[in-house]
TORKOL-4160 file (C-alpha; in steps of 0.2 Angstrom, whole numbers, padded with zeros to 4 digits, m for minus):
327
<pt num="1" X="0094" Y="0061" Z="0107"/>
<pt num="2" X="0105" Y="0074" Z="0101"/>
<pt num="3" X="0115" Y="0062" Z="0090"/>
<pt num="4" X="0100" Y="0054" Z="0082"/>
<pt num="5" X="0098" Y="0056" Z="0064"/>
<pt num="6" X="0084" Y="0066" Z="0056"/>
<pt num="7" X="0078" Y="0052" Z="0045"/>
<pt num="8" X="0077" Y="0033" Z="0048"/>
<pt num="9" X="0078" Y="0024" Z="0031"/>
<pt num="10" X="0070" Y="0006" Z="0032"/>
<pt num="11" X="0073" Y="m0006" Z="0018"/>
<pt num="12" X="0062" Y="m0022" Z="0021"/>
<pt num="13" X="0069" Y="m0035" Z="0010"/>
<pt num="14" X="0064" Y="m0053" Z="0004"/>
<pt num="15" X="0072" Y="m0061" Z="m0011"/>
<pt num="16" X="0075" Y="m0045" Z="m0020"/>
<pt num="17" X="0093" Y="m0048" Z="m0023"/>
<pt num="18" X="0091" Y="m0043" Z="m0042"/>
<pt num="19" X="0086" Y="m0026" Z="m0037"/>
<pt num="20" X="0095" Y="m0022" Z="m0021"/>
<pt num="21" X="0111" Y="m0014" Z="m0027"/>
<pt num="22" X="0101" Y="m0001" Z="m0037"/>
<pt num="23" X="0089" Y="0002" Z="m0022"/>
<pt num="24" X="0103" Y="0004" Z="m0010"/>
<pt num="25" X="0114" Y="0015" Z="m0021"/>
<pt num="26" X="0099" Y="0027" Z="m0024"/>
<pt num="27" X="0098" Y="0028" Z="m0005"/>
<pt num="28" X="0117" Y="0031" Z="0000"/>
<pt num="29" X="0119" Y="0043" Z="m0014"/>
<pt num="30" X="0104" Y="0055" Z="m0008"/>
<pt num="31" X="0109" Y="0073" Z="m0008"/>
<pt num="32" X="0101" Y="0073" Z="0010"/>
<pt num="33" X="0113" Y="0063" Z="0021"/>
<pt num="34" X="0107" Y="0065" Z="0039"/>
<pt num="35" X="0100" Y="0047" Z="0040"/>
<pt num="36" X="0102" Y="0030" Z="0047"/>
<pt num="37" X="0099" Y="0015" Z="0036"/>
<pt num="38" X="0091" Y="0000" Z="0043"/>
<pt num="39" X="0092" Y="m0015" Z="0032"/>
<pt num="40" X="0079" Y="m0029" Z="0036"/>
<pt num="41" X="0079" Y="m0046" Z="0028"/>
<pt num="42" X="0065" Y="m0059" Z="0031"/>
<pt num="43" X="0075" Y="m0075" Z="0028"/>
<pt num="44" X="0078" Y="m0073" Z="0009"/>
<pt num="45" X="0083" Y="m0088" Z="0000"/>
<pt num="46" X="0093" Y="m0079" Z="m0014"/>
<pt num="47" X="0109" Y="m0069" Z="m0013"/>
<pt num="48" X="0101" Y="m0054" Z="m0003"/>
<pt num="49" X="0110" Y="m0056" Z="0013"/>
<pt num="50" X="0127" Y="m0056" Z="0006"/>
<pt num="51" X="0123" Y="m0040" Z="m0005"/>
<pt num="52" X="0116" Y="m0032" Z="0011"/>
<pt num="53" X="0132" Y="m0035" Z="0020"/>
<pt num="54" X="0142" Y="m0026" Z="0007"/>
<pt num="55" X="0134" Y="m0010" Z="0013"/>
<pt num="56" X="0137" Y="m0013" Z="0032"/>
<pt num="57" X="0154" Y="m0004" Z="0031"/>
<pt num="58" X="0145" Y="0012" Z="0031"/>
<pt num="59" X="0143" Y="0017" Z="0049"/>
<pt num="60" X="0125" Y="0023" Z="0047"/>
<pt num="61" X="0120" Y="0005" Z="0042"/>
<pt num="62" X="0112" Y="m0008" Z="0053"/>
<pt num="63" X="0108" Y="m0025" Z="0048"/>
<pt num="64" X="0093" Y="m0034" Z="0056"/>
<pt num="65" X="0090" Y="m0052" Z="0048"/>
<pt num="66" X="0075" Y="m0063" Z="0054"/>
<pt num="67" X="0079" Y="m0080" Z="0059"/>
<pt num="68" X="0061" Y="m0085" Z="0054"/>
<pt num="69" X="0051" Y="m0078" Z="0040"/>
<pt num="70" X="0038" Y="m0066" Z="0046"/>
<pt num="71" X="0026" Y="m0069" Z="0032"/>
<pt num="72" X="0021" Y="m0051" Z="0032"/>
<pt num="73" X="0027" Y="m0035" Z="0024"/>
<pt num="74" X="0019" Y="m0025" Z="0037"/>
<pt num="75" X="0027" Y="m0034" Z="0052"/>
<pt num="76" X="0043" Y="m0029" Z="0044"/>
<pt num="77" X="0037" Y="m0011" Z="0043"/>
<pt num="78" X="0033" Y="m0011" Z="0061"/>
<pt num="79" X="0049" Y="m0019" Z="0066"/>
<pt num="80" X="0059" Y="m0006" Z="0056"/>
<pt num="81" X="0050" Y="0008" Z="0065"/>
<pt num="82" X="0053" Y="0001" Z="0082"/>
<pt num="83" X="0071" Y="0001" Z="0078"/>
<pt num="84" X="0071" Y="0018" Z="0071"/>
<pt num="85" X="0079" Y="0033" Z="0080"/>
<pt num="86" X="0075" Y="0047" Z="0067"/>
<pt num="87" X="0061" Y="0060" Z="0068"/>
<pt num="88" X="0055" Y="0055" Z="0050"/>
<pt num="89" X="0054" Y="0037" Z="0043"/>
<pt num="90" X="0056" Y="0033" Z="0024"/>
<pt num="91" X="0051" Y="0015" Z="0021"/>
<pt num="92" X="0061" Y="0012" Z="0005"/>
<pt num="93" X="0054" Y="m0005" Z="m0002"/>
<pt num="94" X="0069" Y="m0016" Z="m0008"/>
<pt num="95" X="0063" Y="m0018" Z="m0026"/>
<pt num="96" X="0060" Y="0001" Z="m0030"/>
<pt num="97" X="0073" Y="0015" Z="m0032"/>
<pt num="98" X="0073" Y="0034" Z="m0031"/>
<pt num="99" X="0080" Y="0050" Z="m0038"/>
<pt num="100" X="0094" Y="0056" Z="m0028"/>
<pt num="101" X="0085" Y="0072" Z="m0021"/>
<pt num="102" X="0069" Y="0063" Z="m0016"/>
<pt num="103" X="0074" Y="0063" Z="0003"/>
<pt num="104" X="0080" Y="0081" Z="0002"/>
<pt num="105" X="0063" Y="0087" Z="m0005"/>
<pt num="106" X="0052" Y="0077" Z="0006"/>
<pt num="107" X="0061" Y="0082" Z="0022"/>
<pt num="108" X="0060" Y="0100" Z="0017"/>
<pt num="109" X="0041" Y="0099" Z="0015"/>
<pt num="110" X="0039" Y="0091" Z="0032"/>
<pt num="111" X="0051" Y="0103" Z="0040"/>
<pt num="112" X="0041" Y="0118" Z="0033"/>
<pt num="113" X="0024" Y="0111" Z="0039"/>
<pt num="114" X="0023" Y="0105" Z="0057"/>
<pt num="115" X="0005" Y="0100" Z="0054"/>
<pt num="116" X="0009" Y="0088" Z="0040"/>
<pt num="117" X="0009" Y="0070" Z="0045"/>
<pt num="118" X="0017" Y="0064" Z="0029"/>
<pt num="119" X="0024" Y="0070" Z="0013"/>
<pt num="120" X="0025" Y="0060" Z="m0003"/>
<pt num="121" X="0029" Y="0062" Z="m0022"/>
<pt num="122" X="0023" Y="0055" Z="m0038"/>
<pt num="123" X="0029" Y="0038" Z="m0044"/>
<pt num="124" X="0034" Y="0031" Z="m0061"/>
<pt num="125" X="0030" Y="0013" Z="m0065"/>
<pt num="126" X="0046" Y="0003" Z="m0070"/>
<pt num="127" X="0046" Y="m0015" Z="m0075"/>
<pt num="128" X="0057" Y="m0029" Z="m0069"/>
<pt num="129" X="0069" Y="m0025" Z="m0083"/>
<pt num="130" X="0070" Y="m0007" Z="m0079"/>
<pt num="131" X="0058" Y="m0001" Z="m0093"/>
<pt num="132" X="0047" Y="0015" Z="m0089"/>
<pt num="133" X="0029" Y="0011" Z="m0090"/>
<pt num="134" X="0020" Y="0027" Z="m0086"/>
<pt num="135" X="0014" Y="0034" Z="m0069"/>
<pt num="136" X="0009" Y="0023" Z="m0055"/>
<pt num="137" X="m0007" Y="0034" Z="m0052"/>
<pt num="138" X="m0015" Y="0028" Z="m0068"/>
<pt num="139" X="m0029" Y="0021" Z="m0058"/>
<pt num="140" X="m0034" Y="0037" Z="m0050"/>
<pt num="141" X="m0038" Y="0046" Z="m0067"/>
<pt num="142" X="m0057" Y="0043" Z="m0065"/>
<pt num="143" X="m0057" Y="0051" Z="m0048"/>
<pt num="144" X="m0048" Y="0067" Z="m0054"/>
<pt num="145" X="m0037" Y="0067" Z="m0069"/>
<pt num="146" X="m0027" Y="0082" Z="m0064"/>
<pt num="147" X="m0025" Y="0081" Z="m0045"/>
<pt num="148" X="m0009" Y="0070" Z="m0044"/>
<pt num="149" X="0000" Y="0079" Z="m0058"/>
<pt num="150" X="0005" Y="0095" Z="m0047"/>
<pt num="151" X="0009" Y="0099" Z="m0029"/>
<pt num="152" X="m0004" Y="0101" Z="m0016"/>
<pt num="153" X="m0008" Y="0102" Z="0002"/>
<pt num="154" X="m0023" Y="0093" Z="0009"/>
<pt num="155" X="m0032" Y="0092" Z="0026"/>
<pt num="156" X="m0031" Y="0074" Z="0031"/>
<pt num="157" X="m0049" Y="0071" Z="0036"/>
<pt num="158" X="m0055" Y="0079" Z="0020"/>
<pt num="159" X="m0043" Y="0069" Z="0010"/>
<pt num="160" X="m0051" Y="0053" Z="0017"/>
<pt num="161" X="m0068" Y="0059" Z="0015"/>
<pt num="162" X="m0065" Y="0063" Z="m0004"/>
<pt num="163" X="m0052" Y="0052" Z="m0010"/>
<pt num="164" X="m0044" Y="0039" Z="0002"/>
<pt num="165" X="m0062" Y="0032" Z="0005"/>
<pt num="166" X="m0062" Y="0027" Z="m0013"/>
<pt num="167" X="m0044" Y="0021" Z="m0017"/>
<pt num="168" X="m0027" Y="0020" Z="m0010"/>
<pt num="169" X="m0021" Y="0037" Z="m0017"/>
<pt num="170" X="m0003" Y="0033" Z="m0012"/>
<pt num="171" X="0002" Y="0021" Z="m0025"/>
<pt num="172" X="0019" Y="0016" Z="m0017"/>
<pt num="173" X="0026" Y="0017" Z="0000"/>
<pt num="174" X="0043" Y="0021" Z="m0006"/>
<pt num="175" X="0037" Y="0038" Z="m0011"/>
<pt num="176" X="0032" Y="0043" Z="0007"/>
<pt num="177" X="0041" Y="0051" Z="0021"/>
<pt num="178" X="0031" Y="0050" Z="0038"/>
<pt num="179" X="0033" Y="0057" Z="0055"/>
<pt num="180" X="0038" Y="0043" Z="0066"/>
<pt num="181" X="0028" Y="0049" Z="0081"/>
<pt num="182" X="0012" Y="0049" Z="0071"/>
<pt num="183" X="0015" Y="0032" Z="0064"/>
<pt num="184" X="0017" Y="0026" Z="0082"/>
<pt num="185" X="0002" Y="0035" Z="0088"/>
<pt num="186" X="m0009" Y="0025" Z="0076"/>
<pt num="187" X="m0002" Y="0009" Z="0082"/>
<pt num="188" X="0008" Y="0006" Z="0066"/>
<pt num="189" X="0003" Y="m0004" Z="0051"/>
<pt num="190" X="m0011" Y="m0017" Z="0053"/>
<pt num="191" X="m0002" Y="m0033" Z="0052"/>
<pt num="192" X="m0018" Y="m0043" Z="0049"/>
<pt num="193" X="m0018" Y="m0036" Z="0031"/>
<pt num="194" X="m0008" Y="m0043" Z="0017"/>
<pt num="195" X="m0012" Y="m0031" Z="0003"/>
<pt num="196" X="m0020" Y="m0015" Z="0010"/>
<pt num="197" X="m0010" Y="m0012" Z="0026"/>
<pt num="198" X="m0002" Y="0003" Z="0018"/>
<pt num="199" X="m0019" Y="0011" Z="0013"/>
<pt num="200" X="m0026" Y="0009" Z="0030"/>
<pt num="201" X="m0009" Y="0017" Z="0037"/>
<pt num="202" X="m0011" Y="0032" Z="0026"/>
<pt num="203" X="m0029" Y="0034" Z="0031"/>
<pt num="204" X="m0026" Y="0032" Z="0049"/>
<pt num="205" X="m0012" Y="0045" Z="0049"/>
<pt num="206" X="m0022" Y="0057" Z="0039"/>
<pt num="207" X="m0036" Y="0055" Z="0052"/>
<pt num="208" X="m0025" Y="0061" Z="0067"/>
<pt num="209" X="m0030" Y="0079" Z="0062"/>
<pt num="210" X="m0015" Y="0084" Z="0052"/>
<pt num="211" X="m0011" Y="0088" Z="0034"/>
<pt num="212" X="m0004" Y="0079" Z="0019"/>
<pt num="213" X="0009" Y="0087" Z="0007"/>
<pt num="214" X="0011" Y="0081" Z="m0011"/>
<pt num="215" X="0024" Y="0084" Z="m0024"/>
<pt num="216" X="0019" Y="0082" Z="m0042"/>
<pt num="217" X="0037" Y="0079" Z="m0047"/>
<pt num="218" X="0040" Y="0060" Z="m0050"/>
<pt num="219" X="0055" Y="0056" Z="m0039"/>
<pt num="220" X="0051" Y="0038" Z="m0035"/>
<pt num="221" X="0052" Y="0023" Z="m0046"/>
<pt num="222" X="0039" Y="0009" Z="m0042"/>
<pt num="223" X="0044" Y="m0008" Z="m0048"/>
<pt num="224" X="0030" Y="m0020" Z="m0055"/>
<pt num="225" X="0035" Y="m0038" Z="m0057"/>
<pt num="226" X="0027" Y="m0055" Z="m0054"/>
<pt num="227" X="0033" Y="m0058" Z="m0036"/>
<pt num="228" X="0029" Y="m0041" Z="m0028"/>
<pt num="229" X="0015" Y="m0040" Z="m0015"/>
<pt num="230" X="0002" Y="m0031" Z="m0027"/>
<pt num="231" X="0004" Y="m0045" Z="m0041"/>
<pt num="232" X="0003" Y="m0059" Z="m0028"/>
<pt num="233" X="m0012" Y="m0052" Z="m0019"/>
<pt num="234" X="m0022" Y="m0050" Z="m0035"/>
<pt num="235" X="m0018" Y="m0068" Z="m0041"/>
<pt num="236" X="m0024" Y="m0074" Z="m0024"/>
<pt num="237" X="m0040" Y="m0063" Z="m0024"/>
<pt num="238" X="m0035" Y="m0056" Z="m0007"/>
<pt num="239" X="m0035" Y="m0038" Z="m0014"/>
<pt num="240" X="m0053" Y="m0036" Z="m0016"/>
<pt num="241" X="m0058" Y="m0043" Z="0001"/>
<pt num="242" X="m0046" Y="m0032" Z="0009"/>
<pt num="243" X="m0051" Y="m0017" Z="m0001"/>
<pt num="244" X="m0069" Y="m0019" Z="0007"/>
<pt num="245" X="m0062" Y="m0020" Z="0024"/>
<pt num="246" X="m0052" Y="m0004" Z="0023"/>
<pt num="247" X="m0066" Y="0006" Z="0015"/>
<pt num="248" X="m0078" Y="0000" Z="0029"/>
<pt num="249" X="m0065" Y="0005" Z="0042"/>
<pt num="250" X="m0064" Y="0023" Z="0034"/>
<pt num="251" X="m0083" Y="0024" Z="0032"/>
<pt num="252" X="m0084" Y="0022" Z="0051"/>
<pt num="253" X="m0074" Y="0038" Z="0053"/>
<pt num="254" X="m0079" Y="0049" Z="0039"/>
<pt num="255" X="m0095" Y="0053" Z="0029"/>
<pt num="256" X="m0092" Y="0056" Z="0011"/>
<pt num="257" X="m0104" Y="0065" Z="0000"/>
<pt num="258" X="m0118" Y="0056" Z="m0008"/>
<pt num="259" X="m0110" Y="0057" Z="m0025"/>
<pt num="260" X="m0094" Y="0050" Z="m0019"/>
<pt num="261" X="m0103" Y="0036" Z="m0010"/>
<pt num="262" X="m0113" Y="0032" Z="m0025"/>
<pt num="263" X="m0098" Y="0031" Z="m0036"/>
<pt num="264" X="m0089" Y="0020" Z="m0023"/>
<pt num="265" X="m0103" Y="0008" Z="m0022"/>
<pt num="266" X="m0103" Y="0006" Z="m0041"/>
<pt num="267" X="m0084" Y="0003" Z="m0041"/>
<pt num="268" X="m0083" Y="m0010" Z="m0027"/>
<pt num="269" X="m0098" Y="m0021" Z="m0034"/>
<pt num="270" X="m0086" Y="m0030" Z="m0045"/>
<pt num="271" X="m0074" Y="m0034" Z="m0031"/>
<pt num="272" X="m0086" Y="m0043" Z="m0019"/>
<pt num="273" X="m0100" Y="m0051" Z="m0030"/>
<pt num="274" X="m0088" Y="m0064" Z="m0038"/>
<pt num="275" X="m0081" Y="m0068" Z="m0021"/>
<pt num="276" X="m0098" Y="m0071" Z="m0013"/>
<pt num="277" X="m0105" Y="m0081" Z="m0027"/>
<pt num="278" X="m0090" Y="m0093" Z="m0030"/>
<pt num="279" X="m0088" Y="m0110" Z="m0021"/>
<pt num="280" X="m0070" Y="m0108" Z="m0021"/>
<pt num="281" X="m0071" Y="m0096" Z="m0006"/>
<pt num="282" X="m0077" Y="m0105" Z="0011"/>
<pt num="283" X="m0095" Y="m0101" Z="0016"/>
<pt num="284" X="m0089" Y="m0093" Z="0032"/>
<pt num="285" X="m0078" Y="m0081" Z="0023"/>
<pt num="286" X="m0092" Y="m0077" Z="0010"/>
<pt num="287" X="m0103" Y="m0071" Z="0024"/>
<pt num="288" X="m0089" Y="m0060" Z="0031"/>
<pt num="289" X="m0087" Y="m0052" Z="0014"/>
<pt num="290" X="m0105" Y="m0049" Z="0012"/>
<pt num="291" X="m0106" Y="m0041" Z="0029"/>
<pt num="292" X="m0092" Y="m0029" Z="0023"/>
<pt num="293" X="m0101" Y="m0026" Z="0007"/>
<pt num="294" X="m0117" Y="m0022" Z="0015"/>
<pt num="295" X="m0108" Y="m0009" Z="0027"/>
<pt num="296" X="m0101" Y="m0001" Z="0011"/>
<pt num="297" X="m0116" Y="m0002" Z="0000"/>
<pt num="298" X="m0134" Y="m0001" Z="0006"/>
<pt num="299" X="m0140" Y="m0009" Z="m0010"/>
<pt num="300" X="m0128" Y="m0024" Z="m0009"/>
<pt num="301" X="m0141" Y="m0037" Z="m0007"/>
<pt num="302" X="m0151" Y="m0030" Z="m0021"/>
<pt num="303" X="m0136" Y="m0030" Z="m0033"/>
<pt num="304" X="m0133" Y="m0048" Z="m0028"/>
<pt num="305" X="m0150" Y="m0055" Z="m0034"/>
<pt num="306" X="m0146" Y="m0054" Z="m0053"/>
<pt num="307" X="m0129" Y="m0062" Z="m0053"/>
<pt num="308" X="m0135" Y="m0075" Z="m0040"/>
<pt num="309" X="m0149" Y="m0079" Z="m0052"/>
<pt num="310" X="m0137" Y="m0081" Z="m0067"/>
<pt num="311" X="m0126" Y="m0092" Z="m0057"/>
<pt num="312" X="m0140" Y="m0103" Z="m0051"/>
<pt num="313" X="m0147" Y="m0105" Z="m0069"/>
<pt num="314" X="m0129" Y="m0110" Z="m0076"/>
<pt num="315" X="m0127" Y="m0122" Z="m0062"/>
<pt num="316" X="m0144" Y="m0130" Z="m0065"/>
<pt num="317" X="m0141" Y="m0130" Z="m0084"/>
<pt num="318" X="m0125" Y="m0140" Z="m0081"/>
<pt num="319" X="m0133" Y="m0152" Z="m0070"/>
<pt num="320" X="m0147" Y="m0155" Z="m0083"/>
<pt num="321" X="m0135" Y="m0158" Z="m0097"/>
<pt num="322" X="m0126" Y="m0170" Z="m0086"/>
<pt num="323" X="m0142" Y="m0179" Z="m0081"/>
<pt num="324" X="m0147" Y="m0180" Z="m0100"/>
<pt num="325" X="m0130" Y="m0188" Z="m0104"/>
<pt num="326" X="m0132" Y="m0202" Z="m0091"/>
<pt num="327" X="m0149" Y="m0207" Z="m0098"/>
């Protein structure tokens, strides 16, 4: 459509009233102004909806409130993209915020490179109280200490083979501008995932045959607090289980070097072993986790032997002490 905006900005919100005004002001104040703003709310119980309505006087704004909580960040992503009319999509999470020229710079990169499926920039960590806490890519230093400090262009498949197979190298969705048609081509985000749906989305888009454009300039502020998806998933132990699933999915599509695979296997051992050995996880789920682990690491069963022996010895020891106490 000739009157369609260049960019669709999607803000999926749930109970982030505390951060919303800073988030939205950092969008409407962007130096690049050819966008529509789709504000989603997933049945918030705080003051979110009244704050979102304050911004509805802008003709570019559309309000879309759920009548029932979806229970999924990635369902909200997909809903927003279905409503989007722009060529590009910026999923601006409701608890983050941005420098005012973020959109201008990311749009410029995609316009300049028709092969690029998405562009993204470096992110700074920020606390709930607004304190800067370094860069969000701190967990990538052991893969490459310099790569994410400066601009680069990467072939998507090569990026998966070298880096995305090991970690989610895009720390925050709010730093990313995607081509809508590519997002739709991969079927959108995987709504069965709670924690790693973004990682799988970036990998799936990268594997469509295009490139990735990265800006080393930190233009995005990634909020860390007790109620965000990352913190919640880690408390529930969901993150480790989903990490294995995504790595297995990528390995079915690319072949990393032996050195990369060896490092990957060593890194993920600590994620799946505790889940398989604990009685807190149902047996059926433990078998599924072990199946994913074996698909990622050929030595998974061998690595399980020693911790299983230690766990069994501790269990028998506790039972022996209990038996002695009774008699």
